[in-house]
VOMI-398005 format. One line per 4 residues: number of its first residue (from 0); their letters; for each residue x, y, z of N, C-alpha, C. Coordinates in steps of 0.2 Angstrom, whole numbers. Atoms other than C-alpha are relative to their C-alpha. Layout:
! VOMI-398005
NUM> A> X,Y,Z,X,Y,Z,X,Y,Z | ...
END
This chain:
! VOMI-398005
0> MRTP> 4,-6,0,0,0,0,4,6,0 | -4,-7,1,6,18,-4,-4,5,3 | 3,-7,-2,2,35,3,3,5,-3 | -2,-6,3,4,52,-4,6,3,4
4> SGGP> -5,-3,-4,20,61,0,-2,7,1 | 1,-8,-1,21,79,7,-6,2,4 | 6,-2,-4,6,78,18,3,3,7 | -2,-3,-6,7,84,36,6,-3,3
8> GGLQ> -6,3,-3,20,72,41,6,1,-4 | -6,-1,4,31,76,26,3,-7,-2 | -3,6,2,34,57,23,1,-1,-7 | -1,2,7,41,50,7,-4,-6,-1
12> VTED> 3,6,2,32,38,-3,4,-6,0 | -4,7,-1,37,20,1,-5,-5,-1 | 5,6,0,29,3,-1,-2,-1,7 | 1,1,-7,29,3,18,0,6,4
16> PVQI> -1,-7,-2,25,21,23,1,1,7 | -1,-1,-7,25,19,42,7,-1,2 | -7,1,-3,43,21,47,2,6,4 | -3,-6,-4,51,31,61,6,2,-3
20> APNG> -6,-3,2,63,43,55,6,-1,5 | -6,1,-4,81,42,62,0,5,6 | 0,-5,-6,77,57,73,-6,-2,5 | 5,2,-5,63,48,82,-7,3,-1
24> RPPF> 6,-3,1,49,58,74,-6,-5,-1 | 5,4,1,32,50,75,-2,-1,-7 | 1,1,7,26,43,58,-4,5,-3 | 4,-5,3,13,57,55,0,6,5
28> RADH> 1,-6,-4,13,75,61,-7,1,3 | 7,0,-3,-6,74,63,-2,-7,0 | 3,6,-1,-13,59,71,-6,0,4 | 6,0,-4,-28,54,81,0,-7,4
32> IGSL> -1,5,-5,-31,42,95,-4,-7,-2 | 3,6,3,-43,30,86,-7,-1,0 | 8,0,-1,-61,30,93,-3,6,-3 | 4,-6,3,-73,41,84,-8,-1,1
36> LRPA> 7,0,-2,-91,45,87,-4,-5,-5 | 4,5,3,-103,31,82,-7,4,-3 | 6,-3,2,-117,38,71,-7,-3,3 | 6,2,-3,-135,36,77,-2,-7,-2
40> KLRE> 2,7,3,-139,21,66,4,-5,3 | -5,5,-3,-124,12,73,-2,-1,7 | 1,1,-7,-128,16,91,-7,-4,1 | 6,3,0,-146,10,88,1,-8,-1
44> AFRL> -1,7,2,-139,-6,80,3,-4,6 | -3,3,-5,-128,-9,95,-6,-2,6 | 6,1,-4,-144,-8,106,-4,-6,-2 | 4,5,2,-154,-19,96,3,-7,0
48> HGAG> -4,6,0,-141,-32,94,1,-3,7 | 0,2,-7,-138,-32,112,-6,-3,3 | 6,2,-2,-156,-35,115,-3,-6,-4 | 2,5,4,-157,-49,103,-5,1,-6
52> KLDD> 5,-3,5,-168,-39,90,4,1,-6 | -3,-1,6,-155,-38,77,5,-6,-1 | -4,6,1,-146,-53,69,8,2,-2 | -7,-1,1,-127,-54,67,2,3,-7
56> AEFG> -2,-2,7,-127,-52,48,-2,7,-1 | 2,-7,1,-137,-36,48,4,5,4 | -4,-4,-5,-127,-29,63,7,1,-4 | -7,-1,4,-111,-32,52,-1,4,-5
60> RIQD> 1,-4,6,-118,-24,37,-1,8,2 | 0,-7,-2,-122,-8,47,6,2,2 | -7,-2,-2,-105,-8,55,4,1,-6 | -4,-1,6,-97,-10,38,-1,7,-4
64> AAIR> 2,-7,4,-107,5,30,3,5,4 | -2,-6,-4,-103,16,45,8,0,0 | -7,0,1,-84,11,44,2,3,-6 | -2,-3,6,-83,16,26,-1,7,0
68> EVVK> 1,-7,-1,-91,33,30,5,3,5 | -5,-3,-5,-79,36,45,7,0,-3 | -6,-1,3,-64,32,35,0,5,-5 | 0,-5,4,-69,44,22,0,7,4
72> LQED> 0,-6,-5,-72,57,36,7,2,1 | -7,-1,-2,-54,55,41,4,2,-6 | -4,-2,6,-47,56,23,-2,7,-2 | 3,-6,2,-58,71,20,4,6,4
76> AGLQ> -3,-4,-4,-50,79,35,7,1,-1 | -7,-1,2,-33,77,27,5,-4,4 | -5,5,-4,-26,63,39,3,-5,-5 | -4,5,4,-13,51,32,-1,-7,4
80> VVTD> 1,6,-4,-18,38,46,-7,0,2 | 7,1,-1,-35,31,48,-1,-6,5 | 2,6,-4,-44,19,60,-7,-2,-2 | 7,2,1,-61,10,59,-5,4,5
84> GEFR> 4,-4,-5,-67,22,73,-1,-5,6 | 1,5,-5,-67,6,84,-8,-1,0 | 7,1,1,-85,4,77,-2,-7,1 | 2,7,-2,-85,-15,80,0,-1,7
88> RGSY> -1,1,-8,-82,-12,99,-5,4,4 | 5,-3,-5,-94,-8,113,4,5,4 | -4,-4,-3,-79,0,121,7,-2,-2 | -7,1,3,-60,1,118,3,-6,2
92> WSRF> -2,7,-2,-57,-15,127,-5,-6,0 | 5,6,-1,-73,-25,125,2,-6,-4 | -2,6,5,-67,-36,110,5,-4,3 | -6,4,-3,-51,-40,119,-2,-5,5
96> VELT> 3,4,-6,-61,-46,134,-4,-6,-3 | 5,5,3,-74,-55,123,4,-6,-3 | -3,4,4,-61,-64,113,6,-3,3 | -6,3,-4,-48,-69,126,-3,-4,6
100> EGLT> 3,5,-6,-52,-84,137,3,2,6 | -2,-2,-6,-51,-81,155,-1,7,3 | 2,-7,-2,-57,-63,155,-7,1,0 | 7,-1,-1,-73,-57,161,-1,8,2
104> VKES> 1,-7,-2,-80,-40,168,-3,1,7 | 3,-2,-6,-83,-33,185,0,7,1 | 0,-7,-2,-85,-16,194,7,2,2 | -7,-3,-2,-69,-5,195,0,3,7
108> LFRF> 0,-3,-7,-63,1,212,0,8,-1 | -1,-7,1,-61,19,204,-7,2,-3 | 6,-3,3,-74,31,197,3,6,-5 | 0,-6,4,-75,44,183,-2,6,3
112> RDGH> 3,-7,-3,-77,62,188,1,5,-5 | -1,-6,4,-78,79,181,2,6,4 | -2,-6,-3,-74,97,186,-5,2,5 | 6,-3,-4,-91,99,195,-1,-5,6
116> GHES> 1,5,-6,-89,84,207,-4,-6,-2 | 4,6,2,-100,72,197,4,-6,-1 | -4,6,0,-94,54,198,-5,-5,-4 | 4,6,4,-99,38,187,4,-6,2
120> EYTT> -3,7,0,-95,20,191,1,-3,-7 | -1,4,7,-88,9,177,2,-7,1 | -3,7,0,-84,-9,173,6,0,-3 | -7,1,2,-67,-16,170,1,-7,-1
124> PHVA> -2,7,1,-59,-32,164,2,-3,7 | -2,4,-6,-57,-46,178,2,-6,-3 | -3,7,2,-47,-62,177,-4,-5,4 | 4,6,-3,-58,-77,180,3,-6,-1
128> GRVR> -4,6,1,-46,-90,174,6,1,-4 | -6,-1,4,-30,-93,164,-1,3,-6 | 1,-4,7,-29,-81,149,3,-4,-6 | -3,3,6,-27,-88,132,-4,3,-6
132> RRRP> 3,-3,5,-31,-80,115,-4,-6,-4 | 5,5,3,-47,-89,108,1,1,-8 | -1,-1,7,-45,-81,90,2,7,-1 | -2,-7,1,-39,-65,82,-5,5,2
136> ITVD> 4,-5,-4,-45,-50,91,-2,6,-5 | 1,-6,4,-43,-35,79,2,-1,-8 | -3,1,6,-36,-43,63,-6,1,-5 | 5,-2,4,-53,-42,55,-2,7,-1
140> EFAF> 1,-7,0,-54,-24,59,5,3,-5 | -5,-2,4,-38,-21,50,-1,-2,-8 | 1,2,7,-42,-32,35,-6,3,-4 | 5,-3,3,-58,-23,32,2,7,-2
144> VKPI> -2,-7,2,-50,-5,32,5,0,-5 | -6,-1,5,-34,-9,22,-2,1,-7 | 1,-1,7,-42,-11,5,-5,6,-2 | 5,-6,1,-54,4,7,3,7,1
148> TQCT> -3,-7,-1,-41,18,10,7,-1,-3 | -7,-1,3,-25,24,2,4,3,6 | -4,-2,-6,-20,30,20,3,-6,4 | -3,5,-4,-11,20,33,-5,-2,6
152> PKIT> 5,2,-5,-23,10,44,4,-1,7 | -3,1,-7,-19,10,63,-5,-4,4 | 4,4,-4,-25,-3,75,1,2,7 | -1,-2,-7,-28,1,93,-2,-6,5
156> LPSP> 1,5,-5,-27,-11,108,0,2,7 | -1,-2,-7,-30,-9,126,7,-3,3 | -7,2,-3,-13,-10,136,-1,-6,5 | 0,6,-5,-9,-25,147,-3,2,7
160> STMH> 2,-2,-7,-12,-15,163,-8,1,0 | 7,0,0,-30,-13,158,-3,-6,3 | 3,6,-3,-33,-31,163,2,-1,7 | -3,1,-7,-25,-28,180,-2,5,5
164> FHRG> -1,-6,-5,-25,-11,188,-7,2,3 | 7,-3,-2,-44,-6,190,-3,-3,5 | 3,3,-6,-48,-19,203,5,-1,5 | -5,1,-5,-32,-18,213,2,-7,1
168> NRYA> -2,7,-2,-27,-34,222,-6,-5,-2 | 5,4,2,-44,-41,217,-1,-1,-8 | 0,0,8,-39,-41,198,-2,-7,-2 | 1,7,2,-41,-60,198,-3,-4,5
172> EPGV> 3,4,-5,-51,-74,206,6,-4,4 | -5,3,-4,-41,-82,220,3,-7,-3 | -4,6,2,-28,-95,215,1,-1,-7 | -1,1,8,-29,-92,196,8,1,-1
176> YADA> -7,-2,1,-11,-84,196,3,1,7 | -4,-1,-6,3,-85,209,1,7,1 | -2,-7,-1,7,-67,206,-2,4,-7 | 2,-4,6,4,-52,193,5,-2,-5
180> RAFF> -5,2,5,20,-57,184,-1,-6,-4 | 2,6,4,14,-74,180,-6,1,-4 | 5,-1,4,-2,-67,174,2,4,-6 | -2,-4,5,7,-54,163,4,-5,-5
184> ADLG> -4,4,4,18,-68,156,-5,-4,-5 | 5,3,5,2,-77,149,-3,5,-4 | 3,-5,4,-6,-61,144,4,3,-6 | -5,-2,5,10,-56,134,-1,-4,-6
188> KVYR> 1,4,6,7,-71,123,-6,1,-4 | 6,-2,4,-10,-65,118,2,5,-4 | -2,-6,4,-3,-49,113,5,-2,-6 | -5,2,6,12,-57,103,-3,-3,-5
192> QEIA> 3,4,5,1,-69,94,-5,5,-4 | 4,-5,4,-11,-54,89,4,4,-4 | -4,-4,4,3,-43,84,3,-4,-6 | -3,4,6,11,-57,73,-6,-1,-5
196> DLAA> 5,1,6,-6,-60,64,-2,7,-3 | 1,-7,3,-8,-41,62,5,1,-5 | -6,-1,5,9,-40,54,-1,-4,-6 | 1,5,6,5,-55,43,-5,3,-5
200> AGCR> 5,-3,4,-10,-46,37,2,7,-3 | -2,-6,3,0,-30,33,0,6,4 | 0,-6,-4,-2,-19,48,7,2,2 | -6,-3,-2,12,-8,52,0,5,5
204> YVQL> 1,-5,-6,5,4,66,-5,-3,5 | 4,2,-5,-1,-2,82,0,4,6 | 0,-5,-6,-6,9,97,-3,-4,6 | 2,3,-6,-8,3,115,-3,6,4
208> DEVA> 3,-5,-4,-20,13,126,1,-1,7 | -3,1,-7,-12,15,143,-3,5,5 | 3,-4,-5,-23,21,157,3,0,7 | -2,1,-7,-16,14,173,6,5,1
212> VAML> -6,-4,-1,1,23,171,-2,7,1 | 2,-7,0,-8,40,168,-4,1,7 | 3,0,-7,-19,36,184,5,0,6 | -5,0,-5,-3,33,194,4,7,0
216> CDAH> -3,-7,0,2,51,190,-4,4,5 | 4,-3,-5,-12,56,202,1,-1,7 | -2,1,-7,-8,59,220,-6,-4,4 | 6,4,-4,-26,53,226,0,-7,-2
220> VREK> 0,7,2,-25,38,215,6,-4,4 | -5,4,-3,-8,33,222,-1,-1,8 | 2,1,-7,-15,35,240,-4,-6,0 | 5,6,0,-29,23,236,4,-6,-2
224> VRAD> -4,6,2,-16,11,228,4,-2,6 | -3,2,-6,-6,11,244,-4,-3,5 | 5,2,-5,-21,9,255,-2,-8,-2 | 2,7,3,-24,-7,244,6,-5,1
228> GQDP> -6,4,-1,-7,-13,249,5,-1,-6 | -4,0,6,2,-9,233,5,6,0 | -5,-5,1,17,1,228,-1,3,-6 | 1,-3,6,13,14,215,7,0,-5
232> ERLV> -6,0,4,32,15,209,1,-7,-3 | 0,6,3,32,-4,207,-5,-2,-5 | 5,1,5,16,-4,198,2,3,-7 | -2,-3,6,23,8,185,5,-5,-4
236> ELYV> -5,4,3,38,-3,182,-3,-7,-2 | 3,6,2,27,-19,181,-4,1,-6 | 4,-1,6,16,-11,168,4,2,-6 | -5,-1,6,31,-5,157,3,-6,-2
240> DAIN> -3,6,2,38,-22,158,-5,-4,-4 | 5,4,3,21,-29,153,-1,2,-7 | 0,-3,6,21,-17,138,6,-4,-4 | -5,2,4,38,-23,133,-1,-8,-1
244> EAVK> 1,7,1,33,-42,135,-5,0,-6 | 5,0,5,18,-38,124,3,1,-7 | -2,-2,7,28,-31,109,7,-2,-2 | -7,2,1,45,-39,111,1,-4,-7
248> DRPA> -2,4,6,43,-50,95,-3,4,-6 | 3,-3,5,35,-37,84,6,0,-6 | -5,0,6,43,-37,66,3,7,-1 | -3,-6,2,55,-24,60,-4,4,-5
252> GMVI> 4,-4,4,46,-9,52,-7,1,3 | 6,-1,-3,31,-11,64,1,6,5 | -1,-5,-5,28,5,74,-5,-1,5 | 4,1,-6,21,4,91,0,7,4
256> GVHV> 1,-6,-4,14,20,100,-4,-2,6 | 3,1,-7,8,21,118,-4,6,1 | 4,-6,-2,-7,33,121,-1,-1,8 | 1,-1,-8,-6,38,140,-6,4,1
260> CRGN> 7,-2,0,-24,41,144,-3,1,7 | 3,-1,-6,-32,49,159,-8,-2,1 | 7,2,-1,-49,41,156,-4,4,-5 | 4,-4,4,-63,46,144,-6,-3,-1
264> FKGK> 7,3,0,-81,43,147,-5,6,0 | 5,-5,1,-95,55,141,3,7,3 | -3,-6,-2,-82,69,144,3,0,7 | -3,1,-7,-77,63,162,7,-3,-1
268> YLSE> -7,3,0,-59,58,167,1,-4,6 | -2,4,-6,-51,46,179,5,3,5 | -6,-3,-4,-36,56,185,3,6,-3 | -3,-6,2,-26,71,184,7,0,3
272> GGYD> -7,0,-2,-8,76,187,5,0,-5 | -5,0,5,8,79,177,3,-7,0 | -4,6,1,19,65,170,6,-1,4 | -6,0,-3,33,69,182,2,-6,4
276> SVAD> -2,6,-4,32,54,193,1,-7,-4 | 0,6,4,31,41,179,5,1,-6 | -3,-2,6,41,50,165,6,-4,-1 | -6,3,1,58,43,168,-1,-8,-2
280> TLFS> 1,7,1,52,25,169,-3,-2,-6 | 4,1,6,40,26,156,3,1,-7 | -3,-2,6,49,35,143,7,-3,-2 | -6,3,1,66,27,145,0,-7,-1
284> RADV> 0,8,0,61,9,148,-5,-3,-5 | 5,4,4,46,6,137,3,0,-7 | -3,2,6,52,-2,121,-5,1,-6 | 4,-2,5,41,8,109,3,6,-4
288> NHFL> -3,-5,5,43,21,95,-2,7,3 | 2,-7,-2,33,36,102,-6,-1,5 | 5,0,-5,20,41,115,-5,6,-2 | 6,-5,2,3,50,112,-2,2,7
292> LEYD> 1,-2,-7,1,61,128,-5,5,0 | 6,-5,-1,-14,71,134,3,6,3 | -2,-6,-3,-10,89,136,-5,6,-2 | 5,-4,2,-27,97,133,-2,5,6
296> TPRA> 2,-5,-6,-30,105,151,6,0,4 | -5,-1,-5,-19,111,165,1,-7,5 | 0,6,-4,-23,94,174,6,-4,-2 | -6,5,2,-9,86,163,6,3,2
300> GDFS> -6,-2,-2,4,97,170,4,4,-6 | -4,-4,5,18,106,160,4,-5,-4 | -4,4,5,30,99,146,6,-2,3 | -7,2,-3,45,97,158,2,-7,0
304> PLRF> -2,8,0,44,78,160,2,-2,-7 | -2,2,7,47,77,141,8,0,0 | -7,0,0,65,80,146,3,-7,1 | -2,7,-1,66,61,150,0,-4,-6
308> LPEN> 1,4,6,62,56,132,6,-1,-3 | -6,2,3,76,47,124,0,3,-7 | 0,-3,7,82,54,107,-3,-4,-5 | 2,5,6,76,39,97,-8,0,1
312> KGVV> 8,0,-1,57,42,103,-3,7,-1 | 4,-6,1,44,54,98,-6,1,4 | 6,-1,-4,29,62,106,-5,4,-5 | 6,-3,3,12,66,99,-4,4,5
316> LGLV> 3,-5,-5,5,81,108,-7,0,0 | 7,0,0,-13,79,113,-3,7,2 | 2,-6,-1,-17,97,112,-7,2,-1 | 7,-2,2,-35,97,105,-4,-5,4
320> SSKS> 5,3,-5,-49,92,117,-5,-4,-4 | 5,4,3,-60,78,112,-6,0,4 | 5,0,-5,-71,81,127,-5,6,0 | 3,-7,0,-77,99,123,-1,2,-8
324> PQLE> 1,-2,7,-85,106,107,4,7,-2 | -3,-6,1,-75,122,109,7,-1,-4 | -6,1,4,-62,123,95,6,5,2 | -6,-4,-2,-44,128,100,2,4,-5
328> SMDL> -3,-5,5,-36,143,92,7,-3,-3 | -6,2,3,-22,140,80,6,4,4 | -6,-3,-4,-11,153,90,1,-4,7 | -1,4,-6,-14,142,106,4,-6,-2
332> LERR> -4,7,2,-8,126,97,7,2,-2 | -7,-2,1,7,135,90,4,2,6 | -4,-2,-6,12,142,106,2,-6,5 | -1,5,-5,10,126,116,5,-5,-4
336> AGEA> -5,4,4,20,116,102,7,3,1 | -6,-3,-1,33,129,104,3,-1,7 | -2,2,-7,34,126,123,2,-7,1 | -2,6,-1,35,108,121,7,-1,-4
340> AGYV> -7,0,3,50,111,109,5,2,4 | -5,-2,-4,59,118,123,3,-6,4 | -2,6,-4,61,100,130,2,-6,-5 | 0,6,5,60,89,114,2,4,-7
344> DAAR> -2,-3,7,68,93,97,-7,0,-4 | 6,0,4,53,99,86,-1,-5,-5 | 0,5,5,58,86,73,-4,-6,3 | 3,6,-2,51,73,85,-7,1,3
348> LAIS> 7,-2,-3,34,81,89,-5,-1,-6 | 6,0,5,17,79,81,-6,2,5 | 6,-3,-3,-1,84,86,-6,-5,-1 | 7,4,1,-18,75,89,-5,3,5
352> PQCG> 4,-1,-6,-33,76,100,3,-4,6 | -3,3,-6,-29,71,118,-3,-7,1 | 2,7,-1,-40,56,117,-5,-2,-6 | 5,1,5,-53,47,106,-6,4,2
356> FAST> 6,-3,0,-70,54,103,-6,-4,3 | 5,5,-2,-79,39,109,3,-7,2 | -3,6,-3,-70,26,120,-6,-5,1 | 6,5,-1,-88,18,122,-5,2,-6
360> VSGN> 5,-2,5,-103,18,110,-3,6,1 | 4,-6,-1,-111,32,119,4,6,-2 | -4,-5,3,-97,44,114,0,6,5 | -1,-6,-4,-92,61,121,-5,6,-2
364> PVSE> 5,-5,2,-103,77,122,2,5,-5 | -2,-4,6,-97,83,105,-4,-3,-6 | 4,2,6,-106,82,88,5,-2,-5 | -4,3,5,-99,74,72,3,6,-4
368> SDER> -3,-6,3,-96,92,65,5,2,4 | -5,-2,-4,-86,96,80,6,-5,-1 | -5,5,1,-76,80,78,4,1,-7 | -3,-2,6,-73,84,60,4,6,0
372> AKLR> -4,-6,0,-67,101,63,6,-1,4 | -6,1,-4,-55,95,77,5,-4,-4 | -5,4,4,-47,82,66,3,5,-6 | -3,-4,5,-45,95,52,4,5,3
376> LCVE> -4,-5,-4,-38,107,65,7,-3,1 | -6,3,-1,-25,95,69,5,-1,-6 | -3,0,6,-20,93,51,3,7,-2 | -2,-7,2,-20,112,48,6,2,5
380> AARR> -5,-2,-5,-10,115,64,7,-4,-2 | -6,3,2,3,102,59,4,3,-6 | -3,-4,6,6,111,42,2,6,2 | -2,-7,-3,7,128,51,6,-1,4
384> IWG> -6,0,-5,19,122,64,6,-3,-3 | -6,4,2,30,110,55,1,0,-7 | -1,-1,7,27,114,37,-1,-6,-4
END
């Protein structure tokens, strides 16, 4: 597959366009996190299918049609990288749990919140037995998108910590695993098998969505973790090791990005706090190509933790909010990118929304026109800032 040269990333045309430049720049100057707003017809299809009122075949046809439309939306915005919007998933991790033996769902120990003090409970993966990959999880997503676009398809996967962190010491049924490292050894096999099959299908860009490490930036979350008898610093190390275990056999030429996410549910978030407490461990030890970091509000802290970024890794700056319809000004984006360049060579920077627009079917409190405008803004900002 080929992509046009000279877009926002300034990449040269190659048969395998997703390549990290020697300076560690992310593959595209304008990127996005992956999940996109489900249209009303698709949301209704999820509801009817879940209630047993829509058969699998018709549900699949509705998903296919919606994915074709959302791929075109991304292309029209000027992006060189596209996803299927996660339109085959109820949430960003749902298919992983459904198609992995040993995983089920229970209530999280944490809650989403907003700036007004409102809170929401949520469910999370739970380990009910030894984990094993039943069948490919995202390969069909990639296989559908690849032939319908000239852009580079990206596949998103929940990070390994997603299956562990949110229920604390009660992440698994008693006796299933001797300890967390034994669990992550089995879980790592699931990722490596999935990544191998994705690579065989032609996928060259995989993104892991990492929420737990972002939550461990939050002093209140750390306090709760300690009360649960765990050490926040050791958890960060454990989760970085789990990422490395998951991606260690990826083929040469496959790009791995890690999106560090503070939670995203109907505009609410799970945590706040700068990256200072995790930056050194995460940036230096994670064996990945680049990080997609949330920087849309003061809750994310300043750019100084980027000083820990090794010279061979890049950063996609999540400067555009996916939680609010207000469109950021170009002057603001230029100024903030300039601030980040005080800590990381500008050649290694890119821009994106801070998170997806719909980590679940319900989506964020923005419209499709808002989403379209924000994706286009990322492309225009990339051209303005980096040429």
